[in-house]
C-alpha positions in Angstrom: 7.7 12.4 18.9 6.1 8.7 18.3 9.0 5.9 17.6 7.8 4.7 14.0 8.8 8.1 12.6 12.2 8.7 14.5 13.2 11.6 13.2 9.8 12.6 12.4 12.0 13.4 8.4 8.8 11.6 7.0 6.0 13.5 9.1 2.9 15.3 7.9 -0.1 16.5 8.5 -3.1 14.4 10.3 -5.8 14.0 7.0 -8.8 11.6 6.5 -11.0 11.0 3.8 -14.0 13.5 3.9 -12.2 16.0 3.0 -13.7 20.0 2.3 -11.9 22.9 1.5 -11.0 25.8 3.9 -12.9 29.0 4.1 -9.8 31.6 3.2 -9.3 34.8 4.2 -9.9 36.8 0.9 -12.3 35.4 -1.9 -11.8 31.3 -3.1 -8.9 31.5 -5.4 -9.3 30.8 -8.7 -8.6 28.2 -11.0 -5.9 26.2 -12.4 -5.5 27.1 -16.5 -3.5 25.4 -18.6 -1.8 26.9 -22.0 0.1 25.6 -24.6 0.6 22.0 -22.4 1.8 23.5 -18.9 0.2 24.1 -15.9 1.5 26.4 -12.8 0.0 25.4 -9.4 1.0 27.7 -6.6 -0.9 28.5 -2.8 -3.4 31.6 -5.3 -4.8 29.0 -8.0 -5.2 26.2 -5.0 -7.8 25.6 -2.2 -6.0 24.6 0.8 -8.1 20.9 2.8 -9.1 20.1 6.1 -8.5 18.3 8.0 -4.4 18.1 7.3 -2.3 20.4 5.0 -3.2 19.1 1.8 -4.2 21.3 -1.1 -6.7 21.1 -4.2 -6.0 22.3 -7.8 -9.0 22.6 -9.8 -7.1 22.9 -13.6 -9.4 24.4 -16.7 -8.9 23.4 -19.8 -9.7 25.9 -22.3 -10.6 24.2 -25.8 -8.3 26.1 -27.8 -5.5 24.8 -25.4 -4.6 21.9 -27.6 -5.5 22.3 -31.0 -7.1 19.2 -33.6 -3.8 18.9 -35.5 -1.8 17.9 -31.7 -0.8 14.2 -32.2 -1.9 11.9 -29.8 1.7 10.2 -29.8 5.1 11.2 -31.3 6.4 10.3 -34.1 9.1 8.1 -32.3 7.0 5.6 -30.7 5.9 3.1 -33.5 4.9 -0.4 -31.4 1.4 -2.0 -32.7 -0.1 -0.4 -29.8 1.4 2.9 -30.5 -0.1 2.0 -34.2 -3.4 0.8 -32.9 -3.8 4.3 -30.4 -3.4 5.6 -33.2 -5.4 4.7 -35.7 -8.6 4.7 -32.6 -8.7 8.1 -32.5 -8.3 9.1 -36.1 -11.2 7.5 -36.5 -13.0 9.6 -32.9 -13.2 6.4 -30.7 -10.2 6.9 -28.8 -10.0 10.0 -26.1 -6.3 10.8 -26.5 -4.5 12.7 -23.9 -6.8 16.0 -23.9 -7.1 16.9 -20.2 -4.9 14.8 -18.7 -2.4 16.0 -16.5 1.5 14.6 -15.3 3.6 15.7 -13.2 7.2 14.9 -12.5 8.2 14.9 -8.5 12.0 14.1 -8.9 12.6 17.5 -10.5 13.5 16.3 -13.9 16.3 13.4 -13.0 13.2 11.2 -14.8 11.1 13.2 -16.7 8.6 11.9 -19.4 9.6 13.2 -22.2 7.4 16.2 -24.0 7.5 14.6 -27.3 6.5 11.4 -26.0 2.4 12.2 -25.2 1.8 15.6 -26.9 -1.7 15.6 -25.8 -0.9 15.1 -21.9 -0.2 19.0 -20.1 2.7 19.0 -17.5 2.3 20.3 -13.9 4.8 22.9 -13.0 5.1 23.8 -9.5 5.0 27.6 -8.5 8.4 29.3 -6.8 6.8 28.9 -3.0 6.2 24.9 -3.3 9.0 24.4 -5.0 10.3 25.8 -1.9 8.6 23.7 0.4 9.1 20.2 -1.5 5.6 20.8 -2.5 6.5 19.6 -6.2 9.4 16.3 -4.2 8.9 12.6 -3.5 5.6 11.3 -2.8 2.4 12.1 -3.8 0.7 13.2 -0.7 0.5 17.1 -0.5 -1.7 17.7 -3.7 -5.1 16.3 -5.0 -6.3 17.9 -8.9 -9.5 17.5 -10.3 -7.8 16.3 -14.0 -6.5 12.6 -14.5 -3.4 12.9 -13.4 0.2 10.7 -13.8 3.5 11.1 -12.1 6.7 9.7 -11.2 9.0 10.7 -8.8 12.8 8.1 -8.8 13.9 9.2 -5.4 14.0 7.4 -2.2 15.3 7.4 1.6 18.9 6.1 0.9 21.1 6.6 4.1 20.3 5.7 7.7 18.3 3.3 9.5 15.1 4.1 8.5 16.7 4.0 4.7 13.5 3.0 2.0 11.6 3.5 -1.0 9.1 6.4 -2.2 6.2 3.4 -1.7 7.5 2.2 1.6 8.0 5.5 3.2 4.5 7.0 1.9 3.1 3.6 4.0 4.9 3.8 7.0 4.6 7.8 7.6 3.0 9.1 10.9 1.9 12.8 11.2 3.8 12.1 15.2 1.2 11.1 16.6 1.0 7.2 15.3 -1.5 7.7 12.9 -0.9 7.0 9.5 -1.7 9.7 7.2 0.0 8.8 3.6 -2.6 5.3 3.3 -5.0 7.9 3.5 -3.4 10.4 1.1 -2.9 7.2 -1.3 -6.4 6.1 -1.0 -7.7 10.0 -2.0 -5.3 9.4 -4.8 -7.0 7.3 -6.5 -10.6 8.1 -6.0 -8.9 11.0 -7.9 -8.1 9.4 -10.8 -4.3 10.1 -9.9 -1.1 7.3 -10.6 2.1 8.2 -9.8 4.9 5.1 -10.3 7.6 4.6 -8.0 10.7 2.6 -7.8 11.0 -0.5 -5.5 15.2 0.8 -5.0 16.4 -2.1 -2.8 13.1 -2.5 -1.7 12.8 -5.3 -3.5 15.4 -7.6 -4.4 17.6 -10.3 -3.2 19.5 -8.8 -0.4 17.0 -7.7 1.4 13.4 -9.7 0.5 10.7 -8.3 0.2 10.4 -5.2 2.0 7.0 -4.1 1.3 4.9 -3.9 4.6 1.4 -4.3 1.9 0.4 -4.5 -2.0 -1.7 -2.3 -2.6 -3.6 -0.4 -5.9 -3.1 2.7 -5.2 0.3 3.2 -7.0 2.5 0.8 -9.4 6.0 0.6 -8.6 8.0 -0.1 -10.8 11.9 -2.9 -11.2 14.8 -1.2 -10.3 15.9 2.7 -9.3 16.0 5.8 -11.6 14.6 5.6 -15.0 13.0 2.4 -14.1 9.3 4.0 -14.3 9.9 5.2 -17.4 7.8 1.7 -19.8 5.6 2.2 -17.1 4.6 5.6 -16.8 3.9 6.2 -20.7 1.8 2.7 -20.6 -0.3 4.7 -17.9 -0.9 7.4 -20.3 -1.7 5.4 -23.0 -4.0 3.0 -21.3 -5.7 6.7 -20.5 -5.4 8.1 -24.5 -7.1 5.0 -25.3 -10.5 5.3 -23.4 -13.3 5.7 -25.6 -14.6 9.5 -24.6 -18.0 8.7 -23.4 -16.2 6.1 -21.8 -13.5 8.1 -20.3 -16.0 11.1 -19.4 -18.1 7.4 -17.3 -14.5 7.5 -14.9 -14.1 10.8 -14.3 -17.9 11.5 -13.5 -18.0 8.5 -11.3 -14.3 8.4 -9.2 -13.2 5.2 -11.4 -10.5 5.9 -13.6 -7.0 4.8 -11.6 -9.0 1.8 -10.3 -9.6 0.8 -14.1 -6.4 1.9 -15.8 -5.5 -0.5 -12.4 -7.5 -3.6 -13.7 -6.5 -2.7 -17.7 -3.0 -2.4 -16.5 -2.3 -5.7 -14.6 -5.3 -8.0 -17.0 -3.3 -7.5 -20.0 0.1 -7.7 -18.8 2.5 -10.1 -20.6 1.2 -13.9 -19.9 -1.5 -12.4 -18.3 -4.1 -13.9 -21.2 -7.7 -15.7 -19.3 -9.5 -14.6 -16.4 -7.3 -17.9 -14.3 -4.4 -15.9 -14.4 -5.9 -11.9 -13.3 -7.5 -13.9 -10.3 -3.7 -15.3 -9.9 -0.7 -13.5 -7.2 1.3 -13.3 -11.5 -0.4 -10.7 -12.6 -0.6 -8.6 -9.1 3.3 -8.7 -7.9 4.1 -5.8 -5.0 6.6 -4.5 -8.1 6.0 -4.8 -11.5 9.0 -5.1 -14.6 8.8 -3.0 -17.4 9.5 -6.1 -19.9 5.7 -7.2 -19.2 3.9 -4.3 -20.1 2.0 -5.5 -23.2 0.8 -2.4 -25.3 -1.2 -3.6 -27.8 -3.6 -5.4 -25.3 -4.2 -2.5 -23.1 -5.3 -0.2 -26.2 -7.2 -2.7 -27.0 -9.1 -3.3 -23.1 -9.7 0.4 -22.6 -10.6 0.5 -25.9 -13.3 -2.0 -25.5 -14.8 -1.1 -22.0 -18.3 0.5 -22.6 -19.2 2.7 -20.0 -22.6 0.7 -18.7 -20.0 -1.9 -18.7 -17.5 0.1 -16.2 -16.1 -2.2 -12.7 -16.4 -0.6 -9.3 -13.9 -0.5 -7.1 -13.8 -2.8 -4.1 -14.5 -0.6 -0.8 -13.5 -3.4 2.1 -14.7 -3.4 6.0 -13.0 -6.2 8.8 -15.8 -7.5 10.6 -14.0 -8.7 12.7 -10.4 -8.2 13.5 -7.3 -10.0 14.1 -7.2 -10.2 18.3 -3.9 -10.2 20.4 -3.5 -8.4 24.1 -0.4 -5.9 24.3 2.2 -7.2 27.3 0.7 -11.0 27.1 0.2 -11.4 23.3 3.3 -9.1 22.2 4.6 -6.0 23.5 5.1 -2.4 23.3 2.6 0.5 24.7 1.1 2.4 21.4 1.6 -0.5 19.0 -1.0 -2.2 17.5 -1.6 -5.1 14.8 -3.5 -2.6 12.8 -1.0 -0.9 10.5 -3.3 0.8 8.2 -7.3 0.8 7.4 -7.8 1.7 3.9 -11.3 1.1 1.7 -9.3 -0.2 -1.0 -6.6 -1.9 1.6 -6.5 -3.4 4.7 -3.6 -4.4 5.8 -1.8 -5.4 9.3 1.0 -7.0 11.4 1.5 -10.2 13.2 3.0 -9.5 16.2 0.6 -11.7 18.8 2.7 -15.0 19.6 -0.1 -17.0 18.1 0.1 -19.3 15.6 -3.4 -19.6 14.3 -5.8 -15.8 13.7 -8.6 -15.4 11.9 -10.5 -12.2 11.1 -13.9 -11.7 9.1 -13.8 -9.1 6.2 -16.6 -7.3 4.3 -16.9 -5.8 1.0 -20.3 -5.7 1.2 -20.0 -1.5 0.8 -19.1 -2.1 -2.8 -21.4 -1.1 -5.6 -21.6 -1.0 -9.5 -21.5 2.3 -10.9 -23.7 1.0 -13.4 -26.4 -1.1 -10.4 -25.2 -4.4 -12.0 -25.4 -7.4 -9.9 -22.0 -8.0 -8.7 -20.2 -11.0 -7.1 -16.8 -11.3 -5.7 -13.1 -13.6 -5.8 -11.2 -13.6 -2.9 -7.4 -15.5 -4.2 -4.5 -15.8 -1.8 -2.4 -13.7 -4.1 0.6 -14.9 -1.7 1.8 -16.4 1.1 1.6 -20.9 1.8 -2.4 -22.6 0.9 -1.8 -24.9 3.1 -1.7 -22.5 5.6 -4.4 -19.8 4.6 -8.6 -20.9 3.9 -11.1 -18.4 3.1 -14.4 -19.2 3.4 -17.3 -16.9 1.5 -20.0 -16.7 3.8 -22.3 -15.3 1.3 -23.2 -16.6 -2.0 -22.2 -14.0 -4.0 -19.3 -13.7 -2.0 -19.8 -10.1 0.2 -17.7 -11.7 3.1 -15.4 -13.6 4.0 -14.1 -16.0 6.4 -9.9 -15.6 6.8 -8.2 -18.6 8.4 -4.1 -17.9 8.8 -1.7 -20.1 10.4 1.4 -19.6 11.1 3.9 -20.1 8.4 7.7 -19.7 6.6 8.7 -16.3 4.0 8.1 -18.0 0.8 9.7 -16.8 -2.8 7.2 -12.9 -4.3 5.2 -13.9 -7.2 7.8 -14.9 -10.2 10.5 -14.4 -8.6 12.3 -17.4 -6.8 14.9 -15.7 -5.7 13.2 -12.2 -3.5 11.5 -13.8 -0.6 8.7 -11.8 1.1 6.6 -13.1 4.4 3.8 -10.9 3.8 0.3 -12.9 3.4 -1.3 -11.2 0.0 -5.4 -11.4 -0.5 -7.2 -10.4 -3.3 -10.7 -8.8 -3.9 -11.8 -9.0 -7.0 -15.3 -8.1 -7.8 -17.0 -9.1 -11.4 -19.6 -7.1 -12.8 -20.7 -9.4 -15.6 -18.6 -7.8 -17.5 -15.1 -7.5 -16.5 -13.8 -8.0 -13.1 -12.5 -4.9 -11.0 -9.3 -3.6 -9.6 -8.5 -5.9 -6.7 -8.5 -4.6 -3.5 -5.8 -5.7 -1.1 -5.4 -7.5 2.7 -2.0 -8.2 3.2 -0.4 -9.3 7.1 2.8 -8.7 7.4 5.2 -11.2 9.8 8.6 -10.6 10.7 10.3 -12.4 9.4 13.9 -11.7 11.1 12.2 -12.9 14.5 13.0 -16.9 15.8 9.5 -19.0 16.9 8.9 -22.0 17.4 5.8 -24.2 17.3 4.9 -27.1 17.8 1.0 -29.3 17.3 -1.1 -29.2 20.7 -3.4 -31.7 22.1 -5.7 -30.0 21.2 -4.3 -29.9 17.1 -3.9 -26.5 16.8 -0.5 -24.8 17.0 1.5 -23.9 20.4 4.1 -21.9 20.5 7.4 -23.2 22.1 9.4 -20.3 22.3 9.8 -16.8 19.9 13.4 -14.8 19.7 12.3 -11.6 19.0 16.0 -9.9 18.4 16.8 -9.1 14.9 18.6 -12.5 13.3 22.0 -11.6 11.5 21.0 -10.6 8.2 17.4 -10.9 8.4 15.9 -7.3 7.8 13.2 -5.6 9.8 11.2 -2.4 9.3 12.6 -0.3 12.5 9.8 2.1 11.7 7.5 -1.1 11.7 9.6 -3.4 14.5 11.3 -1.6 17.4 14.2 -4.1 18.6 13.3 -6.0 21.5 16.4 -7.4 22.7 15.2 -11.1 24.2 13.4 -14.1 23.9 10.6 -16.1 26.2 10.6 -19.2 26.4 6.9 -20.6 27.2 5.3 -22.7 29.5 1.8 -25.4 29.2 0.3 -27.3 32.4 -1.2 -30.8 31.5 -4.4 -29.8 30.1 -2.1 -28.1 27.6 -3.3 -24.3 29.2 0.1 -21.2 28.9 0.8 -20.6 32.6 3.2 -17.9 31.7 7.2 -17.8 30.0 10.8 -17.7 31.0 12.4 -14.3 29.5 16.2 -14.8 28.5 18.6 -11.8 28.6 21.9 -13.4 27.6 24.8 -11.5 27.1 22.9 -8.0 28.1 24.3 -8.2 31.8 20.5 -8.9 33.0 18.6 -12.2 34.9 16.5 -14.2 33.4 13.3 -13.5 34.5 9.6 -15.9 34.9 6.0 -14.5 33.6 2.5 -15.5 34.6 -0.2 -16.0 31.6 -1.3 -12.3 31.8 1.9 -11.6 31.6 3.0 -10.0 35.8 6.7 -10.7 36.2 6.8 -13.1 39.4 8.7 -11.6 41.8 8.4 -14.4 44.5 7.9 -18.3 44.3 6.6 -20.2 47.4 8.5 -23.4 48.6 6.7 -25.5 45.9 7.5 -23.1 44.1 3.9 -21.1 43.2 3.9 -18.0 41.9 3.9 -16.2 45.7 4.3 -12.3 44.1 3.3 -11.0 40.4 3.7 -7.4 40.0 3.0 -6.2 36.1 5.1 -4.4 33.6 4.6 -1.7 30.7 6.6 -1.8 27.8 7.5 1.2 26.4 9.3 2.2 23.2 12.3 4.5 23.6 13.6 6.2 20.5 17.2 8.1 19.4 17.4 10.2 17.3 18.9 8.3 14.8 19.1 5.6 16.1 15.8 2.9 15.4 13.1 2.4 18.1 14.4 -0.3 21.3 12.1 -2.2 23.7 12.3 -1.1 27.3 10.6 -3.3 29.8 10.0 -1.9 33.4 8.5 -3.2 36.3 5.2 -1.3 38.5 5.4 -2.1 41.7 
């Protein structure tokens, strides 16, 4: 069993971005037909997708299902944004929610009231799917070919692996160390599905911001159960406000979710300019429902013409962070790559080195109308004196990113919540609109105690790293195995690292010395020069209901 998943409670089958419909014994199953504002999803009317255990629902909406008399909004919704949407819809300038789906994934614990947005078609799962919990928790099992919003006010609330639903999906693997959740979330993004999940203790003053990456694949609401409702209603309203021709174009090009995300972020309270949009204030990890401005969201959604739709940014790593397991960090089977998807590149800073470099390209991004693009790379969270972003092309399609080790900082807009993550947003501008952001996130281990000082070459030199968890500081056990030692590093006169001493005080073990290649020094000669180095390896041990722990093993 992979250490990251401990009990296997979060396990899911491997799924990659390229999906195919599986061949089934009988004829291909029929489509799922919406009737009376409801579509029932069963094994018989969905398709199995390969690879993995995901299923696809192709939903059809008979023309007579939503008559003209069904209003776009319920009578109790009377904010200025609602009034504008009603006028636009009555004039035939807004598409409404005919053809849009809503799924509740917490079994009505926090359900969007049907009367609020009467044109939405509600997803209902059949008994066999409910028995398999395909209707519950994170939206990683089903794909739909229609625009969909949804929510799940659920979380893993107890035990050492407690986490919100977003963090669960970002850290889930299939038992082999491959994280499938981020890939599935990206598939949702391309399919036009946006879900809302509460942060539930993952973004609060007690622990800080413990989410491992920022993403455009969903919305995270500030608070716990029920905090998702305002965001759900905003998403439904944005979908209804699109012009009919624009909405059809978005569906055809797979750009519904990216465009909705852009509108939601661009029209929030306090985001009144392009400068504000290209800042961390517009793209926090967690969104406060009090910052929703429905009037501006409806206006912006309805103003977008098909020929002005912004693209979805697609990222690719050209040069990655470089580190050697057993020397720069420890633990066989783990790396600094948390996950890679076109919309999010997520890394974990495990290495001892104090300065890093990577090169990332957005060159695979294509405007749906062939417009020329220009890219902006923006530090959304992190120390601006310790992050340097250098565009490498006139249009900004590639950038070099130089990172220096830094202390945690307050998350954007929340001075009482600390985050140890560096977030960089990448935006494509087509001359009319900016896109939704793609993200590069680098998670630093806030639970470690590190000391650096400037070396003779002007760069940061590591002095010591205590990898044991500092009192009261959280480190995600699905990302960081317990490492019960402190390393003190040694240098020669030229400033080159010669090795380190490992201190295991309080464990009943002796301290050991290591050479620059990570070999344990067993014997030294009379001059103190290592005479018998031996290789070691670092195994990750997992016990039921307990976080993983790193164990060093001598290889003689």
